[in-house]
C-alpha positions as CSV (number, residue, x, y, z in Angstrom):
1,X,-37.4,-4.4,-33.8
2,X,-37.2,-7.3,-31.3
3,X,-38.2,-6.7,-27.6
4,X,-36.2,-8.7,-24.9
5,X,-38.0,-9.2,-21.7
6,X,-35.9,-9.8,-18.7
7,X,-36.8,-12.3,-16.0
8,X,-36.8,-11.5,-12.3
9,X,-33.3,-12.9,-11.7
10,X,-31.6,-10.9,-14.3
11,X,-30.6,-7.4,-13.8
12,X,-28.5,-4.7,-15.3
13,X,-28.6,-2.9,-18.7
14,X,-28.8,-6.1,-20.8
15,X,-29.9,-9.5,-20.1
16,X,-27.2,-11.8,-19.1
17,X,-26.8,-15.4,-20.3
18,X,-26.6,-18.0,-17.3
19,X,-23.3,-19.5,-17.1
20,X,-23.2,-23.2,-17.7
21,X,-22.2,-25.2,-14.6
22,X,-19.1,-27.3,-14.1
23,X,-19.2,-31.1,-14.9
24,X,-16.5,-31.7,-12.5
25,X,-17.0,-33.1,-9.1
26,X,-16.3,-31.2,-5.9
27,X,-13.4,-33.6,-5.3
28,X,-12.1,-32.8,-8.7
29,X,-12.3,-29.0,-8.0
30,X,-10.6,-29.4,-4.7
31,X,-7.7,-31.2,-6.3
32,X,-7.2,-28.4,-9.0
33,X,-7.4,-25.7,-6.3
34,X,-4.8,-27.6,-4.1
35,X,-2.5,-28.0,-7.1
36,X,-2.6,-24.4,-8.1
37,X,-1.9,-23.1,-4.5
38,X,0.9,-25.4,-4.2
39,X,2.4,-24.0,-7.4
40,X,2.3,-20.6,-6.0
41,X,4.1,-21.7,-2.8
42,X,6.6,-23.4,-5.1
43,X,7.4,-20.0,-6.8
44,X,7.7,-18.2,-3.6
45,X,10.2,-20.7,-2.3
46,X,12.2,-20.6,-5.4
47,X,12.4,-16.8,-5.5
48,X,13.7,-16.8,-1.8
49,X,16.4,-19.3,-2.9
50,X,17.4,-17.4,-5.8
51,X,17.3,-13.9,-4.7
52,X,17.7,-14.7,-1.0
53,X,16.1,-13.4,2.2
54,X,16.5,-9.7,1.5
55,X,14.2,-7.1,0.5
56,X,15.2,-5.9,-3.0
57,X,14.1,-2.2,-2.3
58,X,15.2,-1.3,1.1
59,X,17.7,-3.9,1.9
60,X,16.3,-5.3,4.9
61,X,17.7,-8.8,5.6
62,X,15.5,-11.5,7.0
63,X,16.1,-15.0,8.5
64,X,13.9,-18.1,8.7
65,X,12.0,-16.9,11.6
66,X,10.8,-13.7,10.2
67,X,10.9,-14.8,6.4
68,X,6.9,-14.7,6.4
69,X,7.2,-10.8,6.2
70,X,9.1,-11.1,2.8
71,X,6.9,-11.4,-0.2
72,X,7.4,-12.1,-3.9
73,X,6.6,-9.2,-6.3
74,X,6.0,-9.9,-10.0
75,X,7.7,-7.2,-11.9
76,X,5.3,-7.3,-14.7
77,X,2.4,-7.5,-12.5
78,X,1.3,-10.9,-13.7
79,X,1.2,-13.4,-10.9
80,X,0.9,-16.3,-13.4
81,X,4.3,-15.2,-15.2
82,X,6.6,-17.4,-13.0
83,X,9.7,-18.2,-15.1
84,X,12.1,-21.0,-13.8
85,X,15.0,-18.5,-13.6
86,X,13.0,-16.1,-11.4
87,X,13.5,-13.1,-13.9
88,X,10.0,-11.6,-13.1
89,X,10.3,-11.7,-9.4
90,X,11.7,-9.4,-6.6
91,X,11.5,-10.3,-3.0
92,X,10.2,-7.4,-1.1
93,X,9.3,-6.8,2.6
94,X,5.8,-6.5,3.2
95,X,6.2,-2.5,3.7
96,X,7.9,-2.1,0.4
97,X,5.5,-4.3,-1.5
98,X,2.5,-2.3,-0.2
99,X,4.4,1.0,-1.2
100,X,5.3,-0.5,-4.8
101,X,1.4,-1.4,-5.4
102,X,0.4,2.2,-3.9
103,X,2.5,3.9,-6.3
104,X,1.1,1.9,-9.2
105,X,-2.3,2.9,-8.0
106,X,-1.4,6.6,-7.8
107,X,0.3,6.6,-11.1
108,X,-2.9,5.3,-12.5
109,X,-5.0,7.7,-10.7
110,X,-2.9,10.8,-11.8
111,X,-2.6,9.4,-15.4
112,X,-6.4,9.2,-15.7
113,X,-7.1,12.6,-14.0
114,X,-5.1,14.4,-16.9
115,X,-7.6,13.2,-19.4
């Protein structure tokens, strides 16, 4: 049987392999981050155009001054699933969006409790 000795900087049940550092420059990484964040803004704006400035759950209407209180909820829970037709999105006010995710957590908790 082979004995694996852990170094001082390794911890946990099993030794962890060090992750290889990226070969990209800081500028390249910043460009990628900015690009991905601009894509997220893009899907939000598309959802607001497609579905309008109204909460799909409570029906509260918004205008351009308070539209920051309207969020985009991904129906399947995957924030990377952004189809161009908006079929995975629904606009929810911040209160309904919070309620939606709280119900999800409660459902998972109650499901696991029954095991």
